[in-house]
Steps between C-alpha positions, in 0.01 A plus 500: 500500500800532272547242228814471294419669172134512607439201269199299606382161384143458383291286734724555803365670811761720667457557873689673780448216750514133400390360838123528437541316168726235648248436776210500255677231299592304815151518653314435175711274278701320767223476759265388223742234386535377860121486538465291185789270596405437860123473453522330160728234643247421775246433224739268316603724209850485354534827305386861522300470175329183625412660833369814330233295320342435841243754619592448867861591429405814311258612773764442767761685292267797454426509873872501581572773244210711622659493844847587372332784308389642838862503610623659174233768472540587869877542477554639151334727245343215302126538458269205538420522127870493409562199723193315376622551143844368597341198672301415186814524287687266737213249522487488119873423502449224760234344273730494195579130444817595311643669811405223741731394780524200730333560839787332688744745342276802559446403863860428593678732738222468756710630791570822312135529401393460864745766624368828637601724210398277215196446279261337748586630843575867432152585367338258747667669799410847369134414436451333836668791680266745325185290555457434127383177342775239494320166489633397159861585591457312827377199305794539260739488797337172602548354151865610509541324834349183349690517170685178433776486243765240589745672263482833686759513781299783658205263553728275701637801692147629573385161621810452718460843662131442570579156646769653725323811629134451411282687253426798727866575572596446135238750384587750773874486430528429129194686375475751790129435537311615808286268710180602319633403156653181634164405648324576168745273317459223755122517455546413131726202573 
């Protein structure tokens, strides 16, 4: 790798390929945020910090992130120890009351988050295809399908599409889920 002037900043990790690090951020920070928002909202919480005081939310979050860790360590050179360390760092950030965020804001964009290449479905599809544990991500997909934020136009779009074509067709077309995953999701509903 050639750097202009070979100057390097302290504390910066230089890598040849950014994709593993982009996906690690997406499937840890963003998937984690979605898990807190969608599950926390079902329990009546308003903010990330509020939700993170609840043991059920933290257990669910850890289960989701343990599953996304399977995806990340299977596809990239991250070790389980490296990913567990990263998960702990991110959970500590989620618990910081000074960095708290509104769950309606964190959860908005539900159509994007339910799309095949995004934070919920991409690792879910991979894990199911490879016969790896995906129960928490399946449950997260259910919470995303139930997420209600009247200020999110994507909630209205999701609900209209499901009303027009049905849940199975919506999940098959929008999320590219196979019949087995669709059935698993329907069992949770």
